[in-house]
BAMI-876363 format. One line per 3 residues: number of its first residue (from 1); for each residue x, y, z of N, C-alpha, C, O. Coordinates in steps of 0.2 Angstrom, whole numbers. Example, Ala and Ser with C-alpha at 12.3 -4.5 7.8 and 13.67 -1.06 7.14 Angstrom:
! residues 2
1) 66 -28 39 62 -22 39 66 -16 39 71 -17 42  64 -11 35 68 -5 36 64 0 39 67 6 40
***
This chain:
! residues 426
1) 4 -6 0 0 0 0 4 6 0 9 7 4  3 11 -4 7 17 -5 3 22 -1 -3 24 -2  6 25 4 3 31 8 7 37 7 13 37 8
4) 4 42 5 7 49 4 10 51 11 7 51 16  16 54 10 20 57 16 17 63 19 13 67 15  17 64 25 15 70 29 21 75 28 27 73 31
7) 21 81 25 26 85 25 26 90 31 21 92 33  32 92 33 32 97 39 30 103 36 33 105 30  26 107 40 24 114 37 30 119 36 35 119 40
10) 30 123 31 35 128 30 32 134 27 26 134 25  35 139 27 32 146 24 31 145 17 26 148 14  35 141 13 34 141 6 31 134 3 29 134 -2
13) 30 129 7 27 123 5 21 121 8 20 123 14  16 118 5 10 116 8 11 111 13 16 107 12  7 110 18 8 106 23 7 99 21 11 94 23
16) 2 97 17 1 91 14 1 91 7 -1 95 3  4 85 4 4 85 -3 -3 83 -6 -7 80 -3  -4 85 -12 -11 84 -15 -12 77 -17 -7 73 -19
19) -18 74 -15 -19 67 -16 -25 66 -22 -30 69 -20  -23 64 -27 -28 63 -33 -31 57 -33 -35 55 -38  -30 52 -29 -34 46 -29 -41 47 -28 -44 52 -26
22) -45 41 -29 -52 41 -28 -54 43 -21 -50 42 -16  -60 45 -19 -62 47 -13 -62 42 -8 -59 43 -2  -64 36 -9 -64 30 -5 -57 28 -3 -56 27 3
25) -53 28 -8 -46 27 -6 -42 32 -2 -39 30 3  -44 38 -3 -41 43 1 -44 43 8 -40 43 13  -50 41 9 -54 41 15 -50 35 20 -49 36 26
28) -49 30 16 -46 24 20 -38 25 21 -36 23 27  -35 28 17 -27 28 17 -24 35 19 -19 35 22  -27 40 18 -24 47 19 -23 48 27 -27 47 31
31) -17 50 28 -15 51 35 -14 44 39 -15 44 45  -13 39 36 -13 32 39 -7 28 38 -7 23 35  -1 31 40 5 27 38 6 21 43 3 21 48
34) 9 16 40 10 10 44 15 12 50 20 16 49  15 9 56 19 10 61 26 7 59 27 1 57  31 12 59 38 10 57 41 5 61 46 2 59
37) 39 4 67 42 0 72 39 -7 72 42 -12 72  32 -7 73 29 -13 74 26 -16 67 24 -22 66  25 -11 62 21 -13 56 14 -13 57 10 -15 52
40) 11 -10 63 4 -10 64 1 -6 58 3 -1 56  -5 -9 55 -9 -6 50 -13 0 53 -13 5 49  -15 0 59 -19 5 62 -15 8 67 -11 5 71
43) -15 15 66 -10 19 71 -12 18 78 -18 17 80  -7 18 82 -8 18 90 -11 25 92 -10 30 89  -14 25 98 -16 31 101 -10 34 105 -8 31 110
46) -8 40 103 -3 43 107 -5 48 112 -7 54 111  -5 45 118 -8 49 124 -3 53 127 -5 57 132  3 53 126 8 57 129 7 64 128 5 66 123
49) 7 68 133 7 75 133 13 79 131 13 85 129  19 75 132 25 79 130 30 74 127 29 68 128  35 76 123 39 72 119 46 73 121 48 79 122
52) 50 68 121 57 69 123 61 73 118 60 73 112  67 76 120 71 80 116 78 77 117 80 75 122  82 77 112 89 75 112 94 80 115 98 78 119
55) 92 86 114 95 92 118 91 97 118 86 98 114  91 102 122 86 108 123 85 111 116 89 113 113  78 111 115 76 114 109 76 110 103 75 112 97
58) 78 103 104 78 99 98 75 92 99 78 87 102  68 92 98 64 86 99 67 80 95 69 81 89  66 74 98 68 68 94 64 67 88 67 65 82
61) 57 69 88 53 68 82 50 75 80 53 80 81  44 75 78 41 81 75 37 85 81 36 91 80  36 82 87 32 84 92 36 86 98 41 83 100
64) 33 92 102 36 94 108 31 93 114 32 91 119  25 96 112 19 96 117 13 95 114 12 98 108  8 91 117 3 89 113 -2 94 111 -6 93 106
67) -2 100 115 -7 105 113 -4 108 106 -9 110 102  2 108 105 5 111 99 4 106 93 3 108 87  5 100 94 5 95 89 5 88 92 8 87 98
70) 2 83 89 1 76 91 0 72 85 -3 74 80  3 66 86 3 61 80 -4 60 77 -5 60 71  -8 59 82 -15 57 80 -19 63 77 -22 62 72
73) -18 69 80 -21 75 77 -18 76 70 -21 78 65  -11 76 69 -8 77 63 -11 72 57 -12 74 52  -11 66 59 -14 61 54 -21 62 52 -23 62 47
76) -25 64 57 -32 66 56 -33 72 51 -36 73 47  -29 77 53 -28 83 49 -26 82 42 -29 85 37  -22 77 41 -19 75 34 -25 72 31 -26 74 25
79) -29 68 34 -35 65 31 -40 70 29 -43 70 23  -42 75 33 -47 80 31 -44 84 25 -48 86 21  -38 86 25 -35 90 19 -36 86 13 -38 88 8
82) -35 79 13 -35 75 7 -42 75 5 -44 75 -1  -47 74 9 -54 74 7 -57 80 5 -62 80 1  -55 86 7 -57 92 5 -53 96 0 -54 102 -2
85) -48 92 -3 -44 94 -9 -40 101 -6 -40 106 -10  -38 100 0 -34 106 3 -27 105 4 -25 99 4  -23 110 5 -16 109 7 -15 110 14 -10 108 17
88) -20 112 18 -19 113 25 -26 111 28 -31 112 26  -25 108 34 -31 107 39 -29 107 46 -24 106 48  -34 110 50 -33 110 57 -39 107 61 -45 109 59
91) -38 104 66 -43 101 70 -44 105 77 -39 107 80  -50 105 79 -52 109 85 -56 105 90 -59 99 88  -57 107 96 -61 103 101 -68 103 99 -72 98 102
94) -71 107 95 -78 107 93 -79 111 87 -75 114 85  -85 110 84 -86 114 78 -87 121 80 -84 126 76  -89 123 85 -90 130 88 -83 133 89 -82 139 88
97) -78 129 92 -72 131 93 -68 133 86 -65 137 86  -69 129 81 -67 130 75 -70 137 72 -66 141 69  -76 137 73 -79 144 71 -77 150 74 -75 155 71
100) -76 149 81 -74 155 85 -67 157 83 -65 163 83  -63 152 82 -56 153 80 -55 157 74 -51 161 73  -60 155 69 -60 158 62 -62 165 63 -59 169 60
103) -67 167 67 -69 174 68 -63 177 72 -62 183 70  -60 174 77 -55 178 80 -48 179 76 -44 183 78  -48 176 70 -43 177 66 -43 184 62 -39 187 59
106) -49 187 63 -51 193 60 -48 199 64 -48 198 70  -47 205 61 -45 211 65 -51 214 68 -56 213 66  -50 217 74 -55 221 77 -58 226 73 -54 230 69
109) -64 227 72 -67 232 68 -70 228 61 -72 232 57  -68 222 60 -70 219 54 -78 217 54 -81 217 60  -81 216 48 -88 215 47 -88 208 44 -84 206 40
112) -94 205 46 -95 198 43 -102 198 40 -107 201 43  -103 196 34 -110 195 31 -111 188 31 -107 183 29  -117 186 33 -119 179 34 -126 178 32 -130 182 32
115) -127 172 30 -134 170 28 -138 170 35 -135 169 40  -144 171 34 -149 171 40 -151 165 43 -151 164 49  -152 160 39 -154 153 41 -148 149 42 -145 146 37
118) -146 148 48 -140 145 50 -140 141 57 -145 143 60  -135 137 58 -135 134 65 -136 139 70 -133 144 70  -140 137 75 -141 141 81 -135 143 85 -135 149 87
121) -131 138 86 -124 140 89 -120 145 86 -117 149 89  -120 145 79 -116 150 75 -120 157 76 -116 162 77  -126 157 75 -130 163 76 -129 166 83 -128 172 84
124) -129 162 88 -128 164 95 -121 167 96 -121 173 99  -116 164 93 -109 168 93 -109 174 89 -107 179 92  -112 174 83 -113 180 79 -116 186 83 -114 192 82
127) -122 185 86 -126 190 89 -124 192 96 -126 197 99  -121 187 100 -120 188 107 -112 188 109 -111 191 115  -108 186 105 -101 185 107 -96 189 103 -92 192 105
130) -98 189 96 -93 192 91 -92 200 93 -86 202 92  -97 203 95 -96 210 96 -91 212 102 -87 217 102  -90 207 106 -85 208 112 -78 208 109 -73 210 112
133) -77 205 103 -71 205 100 -70 210 94 -66 210 90  -75 214 94 -75 220 89 -77 218 82 -75 221 77  -81 212 82 -83 210 75 -91 211 75 -95 209 79
136) -93 214 69 -100 215 68 -102 211 63 -99 208 58  -109 209 63 -112 204 58 -118 206 55 -123 209 59  -119 206 49 -126 207 46 -128 201 43 -124 197 40
139) -135 200 43 -138 194 40 -142 195 34 -145 200 33  -143 190 29 -147 191 24 -150 184 22 -147 179 23  -157 184 20 -160 178 18 -159 177 10 -161 171 8
142) -155 181 7 -154 180 -1 -147 183 -2 -146 188 -5  -142 179 0 -135 181 -1 -133 182 -8 -130 188 -9  -135 178 -13 -133 179 -19 -135 186 -22 -132 189 -26
145) -141 188 -20 -144 194 -22 -142 200 -19 -142 206 -21  -140 199 -12 -139 205 -8 -131 207 -7 -130 212 -5  -127 202 -9 -120 202 -7 -117 209 -9 -113 212 -6
148) -118 210 -16 -114 216 -18 -117 223 -15 -112 227 -13  -123 223 -13 -126 229 -10 -123 229 -3 -121 235 0  -123 224 1 -120 223 8 -113 225 8 -110 228 12
151) -109 222 3 -102 224 3 -101 231 2 -96 234 4  -105 234 -2 -105 242 -3 -106 246 3 -103 251 4  -111 243 7 -113 247 13 -108 246 19 -107 250 23
154) -105 240 19 -100 238 24 -93 238 21 -91 232 20  -90 243 21 -83 243 18 -78 239 22 -73 238 19  -79 238 28 -75 234 32 -76 227 32 -74 223 37
157) -80 224 28 -82 217 27 -75 213 26 -72 215 21  -74 208 30 -68 204 29 -70 197 27 -66 193 25  -76 195 29 -78 188 28 -86 187 26 -90 191 29
160) -87 182 22 -94 180 20 -95 173 23 -91 169 22  -100 172 27 -101 166 30 -107 162 27 -113 165 26  -106 156 25 -111 152 21 -112 145 24 -107 142 27
163) -118 143 25 -120 136 26 -124 134 20 -129 137 18  -122 129 17 -125 126 11 -125 119 11 -119 116 9  -130 115 12 -137 118 14 -137 121 21 -133 120 25
166) -142 125 22 -143 129 28 -146 125 33 -150 120 31  -146 126 39 -149 123 45 -154 127 48 -153 132 51  -161 124 48 -163 118 46 -167 118 39 -170 112 38
169) -168 123 35 -172 123 30 -169 121 23 -172 121 18  -163 119 23 -159 116 17 -159 121 11 -160 118 6  -158 127 13 -157 132 7 -150 131 5 -146 131 9
172) -149 132 -2 -143 131 -5 -140 138 -7 -144 143 -8  -134 139 -7 -130 145 -9 -126 143 -15 -122 138 -15  -126 147 -20 -121 146 -26 -114 148 -24 -113 154 -24
175) -110 144 -21 -104 146 -18 -99 150 -23 -96 155 -22  -99 147 -30 -95 150 -35 -97 157 -36 -93 162 -37  -104 158 -36 -106 165 -38 -104 170 -32 -102 176 -34
178) -106 168 -26 -104 172 -20 -97 173 -20 -95 179 -18  -93 168 -20 -85 169 -20 -83 174 -25 -78 178 -24  -85 173 -31 -83 178 -36 -84 185 -35 -79 189 -36
181) -90 187 -32 -91 194 -30 -87 195 -24 -84 201 -24  -87 191 -19 -83 193 -13 -76 194 -14 -73 199 -11  -73 190 -19 -66 191 -20 -64 197 -24 -59 200 -24
184) -69 200 -27 -68 206 -31 -67 212 -26 -63 217 -27  -69 211 -20 -69 216 -14 -63 214 -9 -62 217 -4  -60 208 -11 -54 206 -6 -57 203 0 -54 203 5
187) -63 200 0 -66 197 5 -66 189 5 -67 186 0  -64 186 11 -64 179 11 -71 176 12 -75 179 14  -71 170 9 -78 166 10 -77 160 14 -72 156 12
190) -81 159 19 -80 153 23 -87 149 22 -92 152 22  -86 142 21 -92 138 20 -92 133 25 -88 129 26  -98 132 29 -99 127 34 -102 121 30 -107 121 28
193) -98 116 29 -99 110 25 -102 104 29 -102 99 27  -104 106 35 -106 100 40 -111 96 37 -111 90 38  -117 99 35 -123 95 33 -121 90 27 -125 85 26
196) -116 92 23 -115 87 17 -109 83 18 -109 77 15  -104 85 21 -98 82 22 -94 82 16 -96 84 10  -87 81 16 -83 81 10 -85 76 5 -83 78 -1
199) -88 71 6 -90 66 1 -95 69 -4 -94 68 -10  -99 73 -2 -104 76 -6 -103 83 -9 -104 84 -15  -99 87 -5 -97 94 -8 -90 96 -5 -88 94 0
202) -87 99 -10 -80 102 -8 -80 109 -10 -78 111 -16  -82 113 -5 -82 120 -6 -76 124 -9 -77 129 -13  -70 122 -7 -64 125 -10 -64 124 -17 -61 129 -21
205) -66 119 -20 -66 118 -27 -71 123 -31 -70 124 -37  -75 126 -27 -80 131 -30 -78 138 -28 -82 143 -29  -72 139 -25 -70 146 -24 -70 148 -17 -68 154 -16
208) -72 144 -12 -72 146 -5 -65 146 -3 -61 143 -6  -63 150 2 -57 151 5 -55 146 11 -50 144 12  -61 145 15 -60 141 20 -67 136 21 -72 139 19
211) -66 130 22 -71 125 23 -71 123 30 -66 121 33  -77 123 34 -77 121 41 -82 115 42 -87 115 38  -80 111 47 -84 106 49 -85 105 56 -81 106 60
214) -91 103 58 -92 100 65 -91 93 63 -95 89 61  -85 91 65 -83 84 64 -87 79 68 -88 73 66  -90 81 73 -95 78 77 -100 74 73 -103 69 75
217) -102 77 68 -108 75 63 -105 69 59 -103 64 61  -105 71 52 -104 65 47 -97 63 47 -96 57 46  -92 67 48 -85 65 47 -84 59 53 -81 54 51
220) -86 60 59 -85 55 64 -90 50 63 -89 44 62  -97 52 63 -102 48 61 -105 43 66 -109 39 64  -102 43 72 -105 38 77 -107 41 83 -108 38 88
223) -108 48 83 -111 51 89 -107 50 96 -110 49 101  -101 49 95 -97 48 101 -90 53 101 -86 51 106  -90 58 97 -84 62 97 -87 69 96 -91 71 92
226) -84 74 100 -85 81 99 -79 84 96 -74 84 100  -79 87 90 -73 90 87 -75 94 81 -81 94 78  -71 98 79 -72 103 73 -65 103 69 -60 100 71
229) -66 105 63 -60 106 58 -61 111 53 -67 113 51  -56 114 51 -56 118 45 -50 116 40 -46 113 42  -52 118 34 -47 116 29 -46 122 24 -51 126 23
232) -40 123 21 -40 129 16 -33 128 12 -29 123 13  -32 132 7 -26 132 3 -21 137 3 -16 138 0  -23 142 8 -19 148 8 -14 148 14 -16 147 20
235) -7 149 12 -2 149 17 -3 154 23 -1 153 29  -5 160 21 -6 165 26 -12 163 31 -11 165 37  -17 161 28 -23 158 33 -20 153 37 -22 153 43
238) -16 148 35 -13 143 39 -9 146 44 -9 143 50  -5 151 43 0 154 48 -4 157 54 -3 156 59  -10 160 52 -14 164 57 -18 159 61 -18 159 67
241) -21 154 58 -25 149 61 -21 144 65 -23 142 71  -15 142 63 -11 138 67 -9 141 73 -8 138 78  -7 147 73 -5 151 79 -11 151 84 -10 150 90
244) -17 153 81 -22 153 86 -24 146 89 -26 146 95  -24 141 85 -25 134 87 -21 133 93 -23 130 98  -14 134 93 -10 133 98 -10 138 104 -10 136 110
247) -11 144 102 -12 150 107 -18 149 112 -18 150 118  -24 148 108 -30 147 112 -31 141 115 -33 140 121  -28 135 112 -28 129 115 -34 125 114 -35 120 118
250) -39 127 109 -45 123 109 -44 117 104 -47 117 98  -40 112 106 -38 106 102 -41 100 105 -43 99 111  -42 95 100 -45 89 102 -40 84 106 -34 85 105
253) -43 79 109 -38 75 112 -36 70 107 -39 69 102  -30 66 109 -28 61 104 -33 56 103 -33 53 97  -36 54 108 -41 48 107 -47 50 103 -49 46 99
256) -49 57 104 -55 59 99 -52 59 92 -56 58 88  -46 61 91 -44 61 84 -43 54 81 -45 53 75  -41 50 85 -41 43 83 -48 40 81 -49 37 76
259) -53 41 86 -59 39 84 -62 42 78 -65 39 74  -61 49 77 -64 53 72 -61 50 65 -64 50 60  -54 49 66 -51 46 60 -53 39 58 -54 38 52
262) -55 35 63 -58 29 61 -65 30 58 -66 26 53  -69 34 60 -75 35 57 -75 38 50 -79 36 46  -70 42 49 -69 45 43 -68 40 37 -70 41 31
265) -65 35 39 -63 30 34 -69 27 30 -69 24 25  -75 27 34 -81 24 30 -86 30 28 -92 29 27  -84 36 28 -88 42 27 -92 41 20 -98 42 19
268) -88 39 15 -91 38 8 -97 33 8 -102 34 4  -96 28 12 -101 23 12 -107 25 16 -113 24 14  -106 29 22 -112 31 26 -115 37 23 -122 37 23
271) -112 42 20 -115 47 17 -119 45 11 -125 48 10  -117 41 7 -121 38 1 -127 34 4 -132 36 1  -126 30 9 -132 27 11 -137 31 14 -143 30 13
274) -135 36 18 -140 41 21 -143 45 16 -149 46 16  -140 47 10 -143 51 5 -148 47 1 -154 49 0  -147 41 0 -151 36 -3 -158 35 1 -163 36 -2
277) -157 35 7 -163 34 11 -167 41 12 -173 41 12  -163 46 12 -166 53 13 -170 55 7 -176 57 8  -168 53 1 -172 55 -4 -179 51 -5 -184 53 -7
280) -178 45 -2 -184 40 -2 -189 43 3 -195 43 2  -187 45 9 -191 48 14 -194 55 11 -200 56 12  -190 59 8 -192 65 6 -198 64 1 -203 68 1
283) -197 60 -4 -202 58 -9 -209 56 -5 -214 58 -7  -208 52 0 -214 49 3 -217 55 7 -224 55 7  -214 59 10 -216 65 13 -220 70 9 -225 73 10
286) -217 71 3 -220 75 -2 -227 73 -5 -231 77 -7  -228 66 -4 -234 63 -7 -239 62 -1 -244 60 -2  -237 64 5 -241 63 11 -246 69 11 -244 75 11
289) -253 67 13 -258 73 13 -257 76 20 -260 81 21  -253 74 24 -252 77 31 -246 81 32 -244 84 37  -243 83 26 -237 87 26 -238 93 22 -240 93 16
292) -236 99 25 -237 105 21 -231 107 16 -233 109 11  -225 105 18 -219 107 14 -213 103 16 -212 101 22  -209 101 11 -203 97 12 -197 101 9 -197 104 4
295) -192 101 13 -186 105 12 -181 99 11 -178 96 15  -179 98 4 -173 93 3 -170 94 -4 -174 93 -9  -164 96 -4 -161 98 -11 -160 92 -16 -158 93 -21
298) -161 86 -13 -161 80 -17 -167 79 -22 -167 74 -26  -173 82 -20 -179 82 -24 -179 86 -30 -176 92 -30  -181 84 -35 -182 88 -42 -186 94 -41 -185 99 -44
301) -191 94 -36 -195 100 -34 -192 105 -30 -194 110 -29  -186 104 -27 -182 109 -23 -181 115 -28 -178 114 -33  -182 121 -26 -182 127 -30 -174 128 -32 -173 132 -37
304) -170 125 -28 -163 126 -30 -159 120 -32 -153 119 -31  -163 116 -35 -160 109 -37 -154 110 -42 -150 106 -42  -154 115 -46 -149 116 -51 -142 117 -47 -137 115 -50
307) -143 121 -41 -137 122 -38 -134 115 -35 -128 114 -35  -139 111 -33 -137 104 -30 -133 100 -36 -128 97 -34  -136 100 -42 -133 97 -47 -126 99 -49 -122 96 -51
310) -125 106 -48 -119 109 -49 -113 108 -44 -108 107 -45  -115 108 -37 -111 108 -32 -110 101 -28 -105 100 -26  -115 97 -29 -115 91 -25 -113 85 -29 -115 84 -35
313) -109 80 -26 -107 74 -30 -113 70 -32 -118 68 -28  -114 69 -39 -119 66 -42 -126 69 -40 -131 65 -41  -126 75 -38 -133 78 -36 -136 76 -30 -142 77 -29
316) -132 72 -26 -135 70 -20 -137 75 -15 -134 81 -15  -142 74 -11 -145 79 -7 -143 79 0 -145 83 4  -139 73 2 -137 73 9 -142 69 13 -147 67 11
319) -140 68 20 -144 64 24 -149 68 29 -152 65 33  -149 75 28 -153 79 32 -159 82 28 -158 84 22  -165 82 31 -171 85 27 -175 88 33 -175 86 39
322) -180 92 31 -185 95 36 -191 96 32 -192 96 26  -197 96 36 -203 96 33 -208 99 39 -207 99 45  -213 102 36 -218 105 40 -224 101 40 -227 99 35
325) -226 99 46 -232 94 47 -238 98 49 -238 103 52  -244 95 46 -250 98 48 -252 97 55 -251 91 57  -255 102 58 -257 101 65 -253 105 70 -253 105 76
328) -248 109 67 -244 114 71 -239 111 76 -237 105 75  -238 115 81 -233 113 86 -234 107 89 -230 102 90  -241 105 91 -242 99 94 -241 93 90 -239 88 93
331) -243 94 84 -242 88 79 -234 86 79 -232 81 78  -230 92 78 -223 91 77 -220 87 84 -216 83 83  -222 90 89 -220 87 96 -222 79 96 -218 75 98
334) -228 78 94 -231 71 95 -227 67 90 -226 61 92  -226 69 84 -223 65 79 -216 62 82 -214 57 81  -212 67 85 -206 65 87 -206 60 93 -201 57 95
337) -212 60 96 -213 55 102 -215 49 100 -215 44 103  -218 48 93 -221 42 91 -217 38 86 -218 32 85  -211 41 84 -207 37 80 -203 31 84 -202 32 90
340) -202 26 80 -199 20 83 -192 19 81 -188 16 85  -190 20 75 -184 20 73 -180 26 74 -174 26 76  -183 32 72 -180 38 73 -180 40 81 -185 39 84
343) -174 42 83 -174 44 90 -174 52 91 -171 56 87  -178 54 96 -179 61 97 -173 64 101 -172 62 106  -169 68 97 -162 70 100 -159 75 95 -161 75 89
346) -155 80 98 -152 85 94 -146 81 90 -144 75 92  -142 85 86 -137 83 82 -139 79 76 -145 79 75  -134 77 72 -136 74 66 -129 71 63 -124 71 66
349) -130 67 58 -124 64 54 -122 57 57 -117 55 55  -125 55 62 -123 48 65 -126 42 61 -130 43 57  -124 36 63 -126 30 59 -134 29 61 -137 26 58
352) -136 32 67 -143 31 69 -147 37 67 -144 43 66  -153 36 65 -158 41 63 -161 45 69 -163 42 74  -161 52 68 -163 56 73 -169 61 71 -169 63 65
355) -173 63 75 -178 68 73 -178 74 79 -176 72 84  -180 80 77 -180 85 82 -185 91 79 -187 91 73  -187 95 84 -191 101 82 -186 107 83 -185 109 89
358) -183 110 78 -179 115 79 -181 121 83 -177 124 87  -187 123 82 -190 129 86 -190 128 93 -189 133 97  -190 122 95 -190 120 102 -183 118 105 -182 117 111
361) -179 116 100 -173 113 102 -166 117 100 -164 121 103  -164 115 94 -157 118 92 -158 125 90 -153 129 91  -164 128 88 -164 135 87 -169 139 92 -172 144 90
364) -170 136 98 -174 139 103 -172 146 105 -176 150 107  -165 147 105 -163 153 107 -164 159 102 -162 165 104  -166 158 96 -167 163 91 -174 166 92 -179 162 93
367) -175 172 93 -182 175 93 -186 173 88 -184 172 82  -193 172 90 -198 169 85 -198 173 78 -198 170 73  -198 180 79 -198 183 72 -192 182 68 -193 181 62
370) -186 181 71 -180 180 67 -181 173 64 -179 171 58  -183 168 68 -184 161 66 -189 160 60 -187 158 55  -195 163 61 -200 163 56 -198 166 49 -200 164 44
373) -194 171 50 -192 175 44 -187 170 39 -187 171 33  -184 165 42 -181 160 38 -184 154 38 -181 149 35  -190 153 39 -194 147 38 -194 142 44 -196 137 43
376) -192 144 50 -191 140 55 -198 141 60 -198 145 65  -203 137 58 -209 138 62 -210 132 67 -206 127 67  -215 133 71 -216 128 77 -217 121 74 -216 116 77
379) -220 120 68 -222 114 65 -216 111 61 -218 106 57  -210 114 61 -205 111 57 -201 106 60 -200 107 66  -200 100 57 -197 94 60 -190 93 56 -191 93 49
382) -185 92 59 -179 91 55 -177 83 56 -177 81 62  -175 80 51 -173 73 51 -166 72 49 -164 75 44  -162 68 53 -156 66 51 -156 59 50 -157 55 54
385) -155 57 44 -156 50 42 -150 46 42 -144 48 40  -150 40 46 -145 36 47 -144 31 42 -146 32 36  -141 25 44 -140 20 39 -144 14 40 -142 8 38
388) -149 14 43 -154 9 44 -157 7 37 -156 11 33  -161 2 37 -164 0 31 -169 5 29 -173 8 33  -169 7 22 -173 12 20 -181 11 21 -184 15 23
391) -183 5 20 -190 3 21 -192 4 28 -198 7 29  -188 2 33 -190 3 40 -190 11 41 -195 13 45  -186 15 39 -186 22 40 -192 25 37 -196 29 40
394) -194 24 31 -200 27 28 -206 24 31 -211 29 33  -207 18 33 -212 16 37 -213 19 43 -219 21 45  -208 20 47 -208 23 53 -211 30 53 -215 33 57
397) -208 34 48 -210 41 47 -217 42 45 -221 46 48  -220 38 40 -227 38 38 -231 36 44 -237 39 45  -230 31 48 -234 29 53 -234 34 59 -240 36 61
400) -229 37 60 -229 43 65 -233 49 63 -236 52 67  -232 51 57 -236 56 54 -243 55 55 -247 60 57  -245 49 53 -253 48 53 -255 48 60 -261 51 61
403) -252 46 64 -254 46 71 -254 53 74 -259 55 78  -249 56 73 -248 63 76 -253 68 73 -256 72 77  -255 68 67 -260 72 64 -267 70 66 -271 74 67
406) -268 63 67 -274 61 69 -276 64 76 -282 65 77  -271 64 80 -272 66 87 -273 74 87 -276 76 92  -270 78 82 -270 85 82 -272 87 75 -267 89 72
409) -278 87 73 -280 89 66 -279 96 65 -280 101 70  -276 98 59 -275 105 57 -275 105 50 -271 102 47  -279 109 47 -280 109 39 -278 116 37 -280 118 31
412) -275 120 41 -273 127 38 -268 127 32 -263 123 33  -269 131 27 -265 130 21 -258 134 22 -257 138 27  -253 133 18 -247 136 18 -246 140 12 -248 138 6
415) -244 146 12 -242 150 7 -235 151 6 -231 153 11  -232 149 0 -225 150 -1 -224 157 -4 -227 159 -9  -219 160 -1 -219 168 -3 -212 170 -5 -211 176 -7
418) -207 165 -5 -200 168 -7 -196 163 -11 -198 157 -12  -191 165 -14 -187 161 -19 -183 156 -15 -180 151 -18  -183 156 -8 -179 151 -4 -184 146 -1 -182 143 4
421) -190 146 -3 -195 141 -1 -197 142 6 -198 137 10  -197 148 8 -199 150 15 -207 149 15 -210 153 11  -210 146 20 -217 146 21 -220 150 26 -216 150 32
424) -225 153 26 -228 157 31 -236 155 32 -239 153 27  -238 155 38 -245 154 39 -250 160 37 -248 165 38  -256 158 35 -261 164 34 -263 167 40 -267 171 40
***
C-alpha cells in the first residue's frame, strides 16, 4: 500500500501533498502510515502530553507538546485535507471552537456578512459574542442577491459566512457566484460544510477560501466524538489559524482524533447510504396529505435543485431533510414522540436516525420573528437520516405522521412567498 507522506509545514510549502486518488481510497489511506516499528496497519493512540528531546530545543521527532501537535491529530488533519482537496487542515475541540477561532482570526473592527438561516450555535456567537471581539455581523436571507449591496454598505467586510445547505431549511447557496463577487472586494468566503460532508461537496473547489466542519456529525459519524475542523489552501490563513489553534488551545484529544479518523474511513459509504434513504423519505413526505412542505435539495422539486446538481457529488441531497407537518406545534412534538426507529435528539450525521423540532430545540434561542423569517416555524421537523434499512425508515416516518396528525388535526394552508422556499401561515 502506498501512503502519501506528511510534509512538515513551512512558509513556502503546503503542509500536505495533493492526493488525486479516488475518494474512498483517500478516506481509508490518507494520514494512515504503517507503524515503522511494529508494522501496525492501524495507528496507535498517542496519549503522551510531552515528547522527549535529544538536547534543549531539539525534539527527537516532530512533536514537543501535545497542545501544539500530536501524531493522531496530525494524521487526522492530513485525512481532512485530502478529502477536502486542501493543502492545510486544522482540528479543534468542537465545531464551535473552529468557528470561533476563524472569527478571532479577523482584526478588530471587521464585518461579517452571513446567511440568516444557519445553525443556532453559530448565530448565537454572531449575535452575542462576536461584538466583544469587535466583530459586527449582518444577516441576509438572499445572499446571492444582496451580497454586492451589503459589501458596498459595509466597507470593512472581511468575511462572508455560508452554510449550504442551511440549517434547518436546506437552502442552498451558489458558492462560486458568491465567492466571485466577494473576491472582487478582497473578502474571504467561509463555507460550513457540516450538513453534506466532504464526500458530497467540496467548497474549496467552488471558490471558497475556508471550509469548516463540525466533525461531530458526518465525518466522525458515530455520535461519540465532539470535534471541529477547518481546511484551506492559503499559506497566510494557515499561519494565522495555526498560531491561534496553539495559542488558544481549543484542540481535540488524541483519542478523539483517533476515533474521528476511524469514522472518517467509512464516510463515503455512510453518506451515500444516508442520502439514498433521505431521498426516499423526502419523496414519501412530499406525497403525504399530512405534510405542508418538504425541504430537501435531493428532490427535483427543490427550488434550487440546479445548484445541487452543480455543487453536490452526483446531485446527492445529503442525509438531512426537514418538513412542516399539519397540526402545528403539537403535531410536530407528537410526531417526534411516536417514531420507533428515529430517536428524538439533537445533532445529526450519525449512523442512527434522529428527529427534532428546531424551534423548540437547536434553534430555541433565536427570537420567534427571526426564526420565522427564515422558515423555522413551530411545526418544522428536522430529520437526520442514518444507515438503517430504507424501508424501515420510511415506514416509521409515515406511521408517526398519521398518528400525530390524527391526534391533532389542522388543515390550515401554507403560502409559499419567497425564492428560498420559506413558508408562512395565513
